[in-house]
N, CA, C and O atoms as a DFTB+ gen file, in Angstrom:
324 C
 N C O
     1  1       0.851      -1.177       0.000
     2  2       0.000       0.000       0.000
     3  2       0.897       1.240       0.000
     4  3       1.875       1.308       0.744
     5  1       0.560       2.198      -0.825
     6  2       1.350       3.425      -0.865
     7  2       1.330       4.169       0.477
     8  3       0.396       4.041       1.268
     9  1       2.374       4.936       0.701
    10  2       2.434       5.777       1.904
    11  2       2.431       7.259       1.556
    12  3       2.090       8.096       2.391
    13  1       2.815       7.587       0.307
    14  2       2.890       8.983      -0.115
    15  2       2.092       9.188      -1.385
    16  3       2.156       8.387      -2.317
    17  1       1.339      10.276      -1.406
    18  2       0.499      10.647      -2.543
    19  2       0.987      11.983      -3.087
    20  3       1.154      12.939      -2.331
    21  1       1.218      12.051      -4.403
    22  2       1.663      13.288      -5.044
    23  2       0.509      13.855      -5.862
    24  3       0.058      13.247      -6.833
    25  1       0.039      15.032      -5.450
    26  2      -1.058      15.685      -6.161
    27  2      -0.587      16.180      -7.524
    28  3       0.608      16.180      -7.820
    29  1      -1.540      16.599      -8.345
    30  2      -1.201      17.076      -9.692
    31  2      -0.289      18.290      -9.667
    32  3       0.472      18.513     -10.610
    33  1      -0.356      19.083      -8.593
    34  2       0.506      20.266      -8.493
    35  2       1.891      19.938      -7.937
    36  3       2.720      20.832      -7.769
    37  1       2.144      18.646      -7.650
    38  2       3.441      18.210      -7.159
    39  2       3.552      18.149      -5.644
    40  3       4.559      17.667      -5.126
    41  1       2.550      18.623      -4.926
    42  2       2.576      18.584      -3.464
    43  2       2.454      17.142      -2.976
    44  3       1.699      16.344      -3.531
    45  1       3.216      16.825      -1.923
    46  2       3.208      15.471      -1.375
    47  2       2.405      15.438      -0.071
    48  3       2.499      16.336       0.766
    49  1       1.609      14.366       0.070
    50  2       0.772      14.163       1.248
    51  2       0.801      12.696       1.621
    52  3       1.145      11.854       0.791
    53  1       0.447      12.376       2.854
    54  2       0.303      10.956       3.200
    55  2      -0.839      10.337       2.388
    56  3      -1.860      10.983       2.152
    57  1      -0.665       9.115       1.973
    58  2      -1.713       8.388       1.264
    59  2      -2.758       7.981       2.290
    60  3      -2.431       7.342       3.290
    61  1      -4.016       8.346       2.051
    62  2      -5.076       8.084       3.018
    63  2      -6.220       7.308       2.368
    64  3      -6.884       7.802       1.457
    65  1      -6.434       6.102       2.847
    66  2      -7.468       5.235       2.282
    67  2      -8.853       5.825       2.464
    68  3      -9.722       5.626       1.616
    69  1      -9.075       6.542       3.548
    70  2     -10.424       7.073       3.777
    71  2     -10.855       7.992       2.639
    72  3     -12.052       8.151       2.398
    73  1      -9.903       8.598       1.938
    74  2     -10.268       9.451       0.798
    75  2     -10.807       8.616      -0.355
    76  3     -11.703       9.059      -1.074
    77  1     -10.274       7.420      -0.538
    78  2     -10.820       6.512      -1.551
    79  2     -12.248       6.136      -1.168
    80  3     -13.135       6.083      -2.020
    81  1     -12.461       5.875       0.122
    82  2     -13.804       5.517       0.599
    83  2     -14.784       6.672       0.393
    84  3     -15.956       6.444       0.093
    85  1     -14.315       7.898       0.552
    86  2     -15.182       9.059       0.322
    87  2     -15.626       9.124      -1.137
    88  3     -16.788       9.408      -1.426
    89  1     -14.702       8.862      -2.045
    90  2     -15.040       8.874      -3.473
    91  2     -16.015       7.742      -3.781
    92  3     -16.993       7.940      -4.502
    93  1     -15.752       6.569      -3.241
    94  2     -16.660       5.440      -3.466
    95  2     -18.055       5.747      -2.925
    96  3     -19.057       5.374      -3.534
    97  1     -18.114       6.416      -1.798
    98  2     -19.409       6.824      -1.249
    99  2     -20.108       7.781      -2.214
   100  3     -21.311       7.663      -2.447
   101  1     -19.357       8.723      -2.770
   102  2     -19.961       9.723      -3.654
   103  2     -20.507       9.129      -4.947
   104  3     -21.368       9.729      -5.590
   105  1     -20.010       7.951      -5.331
   106  2     -20.528       7.313      -6.548
   107  2     -21.413       6.104      -6.215
   108  3     -21.749       5.312      -7.096
   109  1     -21.785       5.971      -4.937
   110  2     -22.765       4.972      -4.542
   111  2     -22.256       3.567      -4.292
   112  3     -23.019       2.607      -4.403
   113  1     -20.986       3.427      -3.957
   114  2     -20.432       2.090      -3.724
   115  2     -19.976       1.886      -2.282
   116  3     -18.902       1.332      -2.046
   117  1     -20.772       2.322      -1.328
   118  2     -20.409       2.146       0.081
   119  2     -20.206       0.678       0.451
   120  3     -19.195       0.321       1.055
   121  1     -21.154      -0.158       0.092
   122  2     -21.102      -1.567       0.478
   123  2     -19.978      -2.334      -0.208
   124  3     -19.504      -3.342       0.314
   125  1     -19.560      -1.868      -1.354
   126  2     -18.515      -2.542      -2.127
   127  2     -17.137      -1.938      -1.917
   128  3     -16.177      -2.366      -2.557
   129  1     -17.019      -0.956      -1.038
   130  2     -15.780      -0.190      -0.883
   131  2     -14.565      -1.072      -0.609
   132  3     -13.517      -0.879      -1.225
   133  1     -14.687      -2.027       0.296
   134  2     -13.529      -2.856       0.648
   135  2     -13.006      -3.646      -0.547
   136  3     -11.796      -3.737      -0.751
   137  1     -13.908      -4.214      -1.334
   138  2     -13.489      -4.998      -2.507
   139  2     -12.821      -4.110      -3.549
   140  3     -11.819      -4.494      -4.153
   141  1     -13.377      -2.925      -3.754
   142  2     -12.798      -2.006      -4.745
   143  2     -11.434      -1.525      -4.266
   144  3     -10.485      -1.479      -5.049
   145  1     -11.327      -1.168      -2.999
   146  2     -10.049      -0.684      -2.465
   147  2      -8.989      -1.777      -2.515
   148  3      -7.823      -1.493      -2.788
   149  1      -9.371      -2.998      -2.259
   150  2      -8.425      -4.113      -2.356
   151  2      -7.889      -4.232      -3.786
   152  3      -6.697      -4.454      -3.996
   153  1      -8.775      -4.085      -4.751
   154  2      -8.380      -4.165      -6.166
   155  2      -7.449      -3.002      -6.525
   156  3      -6.440      -3.192      -7.206
   157  1      -7.798      -1.801      -6.061
   158  2      -6.971      -0.618      -6.329
   159  2      -5.587      -0.808      -5.705
   160  3      -4.570      -0.573      -6.358
   161  1      -5.552      -1.230      -4.454
   162  2      -4.284      -1.406      -3.743
   163  2      -3.368      -2.399      -4.450
   164  3      -2.150      -2.223      -4.461
   165  1      -3.942      -3.431      -5.034
   166  2      -3.142      -4.424      -5.756
   167  2      -2.451      -3.814      -6.972
   168  3      -1.410      -4.303      -7.411
   169  1      -3.029      -2.751      -7.509
   170  2      -2.457      -2.091      -8.682
   171  2      -1.412      -1.036      -8.304
   172  3      -0.562      -0.681      -9.121
   173  1      -1.477      -0.541      -7.079
   174  2      -0.558       0.502      -6.624
   175  2       0.555      -0.157      -5.825
   176  3       0.446      -0.320      -4.609
   177  1       1.628      -0.536      -6.517
   178  2       2.654      -1.375      -5.911
   179  2       3.860      -0.610      -5.387
   180  3       4.772      -1.216      -4.825
   181  1       3.884       0.707      -5.558
   182  2       5.008       1.488      -5.050
   183  2       4.578       2.260      -3.804
   184  3       3.384       2.405      -3.541
   185  1       5.549       2.752      -3.042
   186  2       5.214       3.481      -1.819
   187  2       4.800       4.912      -2.101
   188  3       4.144       5.542      -1.271
   189  1       5.173       5.431      -3.257
   190  2       4.785       6.783      -3.649
   191  2       3.994       6.704      -4.945
   192  3       4.443       6.100      -5.919
   193  1       2.801       7.322      -4.954
   194  2       1.954       7.291      -6.145
   195  2       1.513       8.703      -6.518
   196  3       1.323       9.569      -5.664
   197  1       1.361       8.897      -7.807
   198  2       0.855      10.177      -8.313
   199  2      -0.664      10.106      -8.451
   200  3      -1.238       9.023      -8.566
   201  1      -1.298      11.261      -8.438
   202  2      -2.755      11.338      -8.564
   203  2      -3.235      10.600      -9.807
   204  3      -4.256       9.913      -9.768
   205  1      -2.505      10.739     -10.902
   206  2      -2.898      10.089     -12.152
   207  2      -2.869       8.577     -12.024
   208  3      -3.713       7.885     -12.594
   209  1      -1.888       8.054     -11.266
   210  2      -1.785       6.607     -11.070
   211  2      -2.976       6.075     -10.278
   212  3      -3.535       5.025     -10.596
   213  1      -3.350       6.823      -9.241
   214  2      -4.487       6.412      -8.423
   215  2      -5.769       6.475      -9.254
   216  3      -6.593       5.562      -9.201
   217  1      -5.933       7.545     -10.015
   218  2      -7.129       7.700     -10.850
   219  2      -7.236       6.555     -11.857
   220  3      -8.317       6.004     -12.065
   221  1      -6.131       6.207     -12.469
   222  2      -6.128       5.121     -13.454
   223  2      -6.474       3.787     -12.774
   224  3      -7.296       3.026     -13.284
   225  1      -5.851       3.508     -11.630
   226  2      -6.123       2.262     -10.911
   227  2      -7.570       2.215     -10.445
   228  3      -8.193       1.154     -10.465
   229  1      -8.110       3.354     -10.026
   230  2      -9.490       3.442      -9.558
   231  2     -10.447       3.084     -10.693
   232  3     -11.307       2.217     -10.542
   233  1     -10.288       3.755     -11.820
   234  2     -11.175       3.535     -12.967
   235  2     -11.041       2.100     -13.492
   236  3     -12.046       1.444     -13.769
   237  1      -9.823       1.622     -13.626
   238  2      -9.583       0.272     -14.125
   239  2     -10.200      -0.776     -13.188
   240  3     -10.782      -1.758     -13.649
   241  1     -10.071      -0.566     -11.890
   242  2     -10.628      -1.499     -10.912
   243  2     -12.149      -1.545     -11.000
   244  3     -12.747      -2.620     -10.945
   245  1     -12.769      -0.387     -11.135
   246  2     -14.226      -0.352     -11.279
   247  2     -14.668      -1.135     -12.514
   248  3     -15.638      -1.892     -12.462
   249  1     -13.954      -0.949     -13.620
   250  2     -14.282      -1.681     -14.852
   251  2     -14.132      -3.188     -14.645
   252  3     -15.013      -3.964     -15.017
   253  1     -13.022      -3.588     -14.056
   254  2     -12.757      -5.014     -13.868
   255  2     -13.785      -5.679     -12.959
   256  3     -14.091      -6.861     -13.118
   257  1     -14.315      -4.915     -12.007
   258  2     -15.313      -5.467     -11.088
   259  2     -16.738      -5.347     -11.626
   260  3     -17.695      -5.747     -10.963
   261  1     -16.871      -4.793     -12.836
   262  2     -18.177      -4.710     -13.480
   263  2     -19.007      -3.496     -13.119
   264  3     -20.200      -3.455     -13.419
   265  1     -18.412      -2.523     -12.491
   266  2     -19.123      -1.299     -12.102
   267  2     -18.954      -0.233     -13.189
   268  3     -18.302       0.789     -12.977
   269  1     -19.548      -0.488     -14.345
   270  2     -19.353       0.389     -15.498
   271  2     -20.024       1.745     -15.316
   272  3     -19.435       2.775     -15.645
   273  1     -21.238       1.758     -14.799
   274  2     -21.920       3.035     -14.564
   275  2     -21.177       3.856     -13.511
   276  3     -21.065       5.077     -13.622
   277  1     -20.672       3.165     -12.488
   278  2     -19.933       3.845     -11.436
   279  2     -18.594       4.376     -11.953
   280  3     -18.123       5.421     -11.506
   281  1     -17.985       3.652     -12.896
   282  2     -16.743       4.127     -13.504
   283  2     -16.997       5.425     -14.261
   284  3     -16.182       6.345     -14.216
   285  1     -18.133       5.496     -14.960
   286  2     -18.492       6.729     -15.656
   287  2     -18.730       7.848     -14.651
   288  3     -18.307       8.984     -14.865
   289  1     -19.406       7.525     -13.556
   290  2     -19.647       8.521     -12.511
   291  2     -18.326       9.001     -11.920
   292  3     -18.184      10.178     -11.588
   293  1     -17.361       8.095     -11.788
   294  2     -16.034       8.471     -11.274
   295  2     -15.339       9.431     -12.232
   296  3     -14.747      10.418     -11.796
   297  1     -15.404       9.157     -13.517
   298  2     -14.787      10.047     -14.506
   299  2     -15.431      11.440     -14.412
   300  3     -14.736      12.455     -14.452
   301  1     -16.737      11.473     -14.288
   302  2     -17.443      12.761     -14.137
   303  2     -17.011      13.456     -12.847
   304  3     -16.817      14.671     -12.831
   305  1     -16.861      12.698     -11.777
   306  2     -16.411      13.235     -10.484
   307  2     -15.026      13.863     -10.635
   308  3     -14.772      14.952     -10.120
   309  1     -14.132      13.169     -11.346
   310  2     -12.759      13.680     -11.533
   311  2     -12.744      14.971     -12.351
   312  3     -11.890      15.831     -12.135
   313  1     -13.682      15.110     -13.284
   314  2     -13.739      16.321     -14.089
   315  2     -14.090      17.537     -13.242
   316  3     -13.695      18.658     -13.561
   317  1     -14.836      17.311     -12.156
   318  2     -15.207      18.403     -11.265
   319  2     -14.037      18.846     -10.410
   320  3     -13.987      19.994      -9.969
   321  1     -13.100      17.950     -10.174
   322  2     -11.967      18.208      -9.275
   323  2     -10.987      19.182      -9.867
   324  3      -9.979      19.504      -9.237
């Protein structure tokens, strides 16, 4: 599991799983959060990750788990950010 998260502006922060859970909540996947986070974590194999890496792993994991509508909602969510 990563320990450091690099935002798009280059700022470094601790990697916080609860933020992934917040996004999953916003797209309606509260009950599935643990399974999705496990899938995402398996894709993030370094201790430092960039925002783009997390976004890619998030979207890819949703697709692989069959949450296609939620993946679209995630893309829309990211556009607002």
